[in-house]
C-alpha positions, -999 to 999 in steps of 0.1 A, spaced: -561 -320 280 -571 -355 269 -585 -382 292 -551 -400 291 -532 -369 298 -553 -360 328 -548 -394 343 -510 -393 336 -508 -359 352 -527 -372 383 -556 -348 377 -589 -360 393 -608 -373 363 -646 -377 358 -663 -399 333 -700 -408 327 -717 -431 303 -745 -431 277 -763 -460 260 -769 -461 223 -805 -465 212 -823 -497 202 -829 -484 167 -815 -456 145 -830 -425 162 -799 -411 179 -815 -378 190 -819 -387 227 -784 -402 229 -768 -371 213 -789 -348 236 -776 -367 266 -740 -365 253 -744 -327 247 -755 -323 284 -723 -340 295 -700 -320 272 -677 -298 292 -689 -313 325 -670 -347 323 -637 -355 308 -647 -385 287 -679 -404 280 -682 -442 279 -705 -457 252 -719 -490 262 -716 -521 239 -749 -540 237 -751 -536 275 -767 -565 294 -766 -584 261 -794 -563 247 -790 -554 210 -785 -517 203 -767 -494 179 -730 -501 180 -707 -484 204 -682 -478 176 -707 -458 155 -719 -439 186 -683 -431 196 -676 -417 162 -706 -393 165 -692 -381 199 -659 -374 183 -676 -353 157 -694 -334 185 -660 -326 202 -666 -351 230 -639 -376 239 -654 -411 240 -644 -443 257 -652 -471 234 -665 -501 253 -659 -534 235 -670 -568 246 -657 -602 237 -692 -618 237 -702 -608 202 -669 -610 182 -641 -634 174 -605 -622 173 -608 -612 137 -637 -589 143 -622 -575 176 -590 -565 158 -609 -550 129 -631 -529 151 -601 -517 171 -583 -506 139 -616 -489 128 -618 -471 161 -583 -457 157 -590 -447 121 -622 -428 133 -602 -408 159 -612 -429 189 -583 -435 214 -598 -448 247 -609 -484 249 -626 -502 278 -623 -540 275 -651 -562 287 -657 -599 285 -695 -592 284 -727 -606 298 -738 -639 284 -764 -638 257 -789 -657 278 -795 -627 300 -804 -604 271 -831 -599 246 -817 -625 221 -811 -655 243 -810 -678 212 -779 -659 199 -747 -679 200 -721 -662 223 -685 -660 209 -661 -655 238 -632 -664 215 -610 -644 240 -616 -628 273 -610 -592 284 -574 -600 296 -565 -615 263 -582 -585 245 -558 -562 264 -529 -582 250 -543 -579 215 -545 -541 219 -509 -541 231 -498 -559 200 -518 -535 177 -501 -506 194 -468 -522 187 -478 -526 150 -486 -563 147 -518 -583 146 -526 -616 163 -522 -638 133 -499 -668 135 -484 -683 103 -456 -706 95 -430 -687 76 -397 -703 67 -407 -732 90 -411 -709 119 -442 -695 136 -444 -658 129 -454 -634 158 -482 -616 140 -483 -597 107 -468 -563 106 -496 -537 102 -495 -508 77 -499 -482 105 -501 -491 141 -528 -480 166 -524 -456 195 -551 -469 218 -553 -462 256 -567 -494 270 -587 -498 302 -605 -526 321 -630 -531 349 -626 -544 384 -649 -552 413 -634 -538 446 -662 -552 468 -660 -587 455 -663 -614 481 -639 -631 483 -616 -603 471 -584 -624 465 -595 -639 431 -605 -604 419 -571 -590 429 -555 -617 409 -575 -609 378 -568 -572 384 -530 -579 385 -532 -599 353 -550 -571 335 -523 -546 345 -497 -570 332 -517 -574 300 -515 -537 294 -545 -520 312 -536 -484 319 -568 -475 337 -597 -492 355 -633 -482 360 -648 -501 390 -681 -518 397 -703 -495 418 -686 -487 452 -706 -480 484 -683 -493 512 -658 -465 516 -636 -484 540 -634 -515 519 -626 -494 489 -597 -478 508 -583 -512 515 -586 -521 478 -568 -489 467 -538 -499 489 -534 -529 467 -540 -509 435 -513 -484 443 -488 -513 445 -495 -520 408 -491 -484 397 -523 -481 377 -551 -455 376 -585 -463 392 -618 -445 387 -644 -455 413 -678 -464 400 -706 -442 413 -740 -457 406 -770 -434 412 -795 -449 435 -831 -441 425 -849 -456 454 -846 -479 484 -861 -507 463 -832 -504 438 -806 -505 466 -822 -537 480 -824 -552 445 -787 -546 440 -779 -562 473 -799 -593 465 -791 -598 428 -758 -582 418 -727 -599 430 -699 -575 441 -723 -546 451 -733 -540 487 -753 -510 496 -750 -504 534 -782 -503 555 -774 -468 565 -777 -455 529 -810 -475 524 -824 -459 556 -813 -425 544 -833 -429 512 -863 -445 531 -865 -415 554 -865 -390 525 -897 -377 508 -877 -375 476 -856 -407 473 -841 -398 440 -829 -365 454 -814 -384 483 -796 -407 458 -781 -376 441 -768 -364 474 -753 -398 483 -735 -399 449 -722 -364 454 -709 -372 488 -692 -403 474 -674 -382 448 -661 -359 475 -648 -389 494 -631 -404 464 -611 -374 457 -589 -383 486 -581 -419 476 -583 -426 439 -578 -411 405 -613 -402 395 -649 -414 393 -671 -430 367 -707 -419 371 -735 -443 360 -770 -429 359 -785 -455 336 -812 -436 318 -811 -405 340 -781 -388 323 -795 -354 331 -790 -363 368 -753 -365 363 -752 -327 362 -772 -325 394 -747 -349 411 -717 -328 399 -734 -296 410 -741 -311 444 -705 -322 446 -692 -288 437 -674 -302 406 
């Protein structure tokens, strides 16, 4: 059963993610992907995450397809104009990739090439509209034909992409985030993977709003490595709030990482009651995804 089919059949769905290497040695990336095979239902491949130059998500997703792993192609608007975005989306379809996660992308100034010129020709909501047009068999071009503006050129073969987007359920204030969330649904998003969620009650309130829009939501589960990491998130990452009770739980443990695994597993069990799945982010500790799933009994 494909990732799309699972969500459409209301099966609890689990995804995780891997990061391409900064170079051409893909051995570690493929090893991490192989660990996840059969344990998660699809694998996200990040696209120059945090504006750091790496092997492309597109090439990496193709490697996963060849391994029999269903990928989710992350594509950001930071590095491409609308021509390149459409070209890469057509290429993804041609390479057997069907799932796409649309992202606006972090600014180049936060990455390892701060002198690079950001593109941001469109944002993630507009990119969802582009995918919708490609799925209908037309591109985004506008030309004057017979004194009328044409609605895109007809493609020689349309795409069959399953588009998704991101949302931040713990944003403060939440209202602007809900407005963007609604716009993304209208633009064609079929599923959402959220920013890391730690406040269960707040997420329940968010899901009440999400259910009104009839879309699929996978809660973000970010593995906490240490109390210091939790405090850093609280101080530096908008939209993420790790409760004091979880920080104290890690501080009282002689093995903070193991405590983080247990917290993530507990979150997965809770999320089964209120949303469509989870997206596990281990960020460099992909082998711990298996520990989290084992602990959660998944």
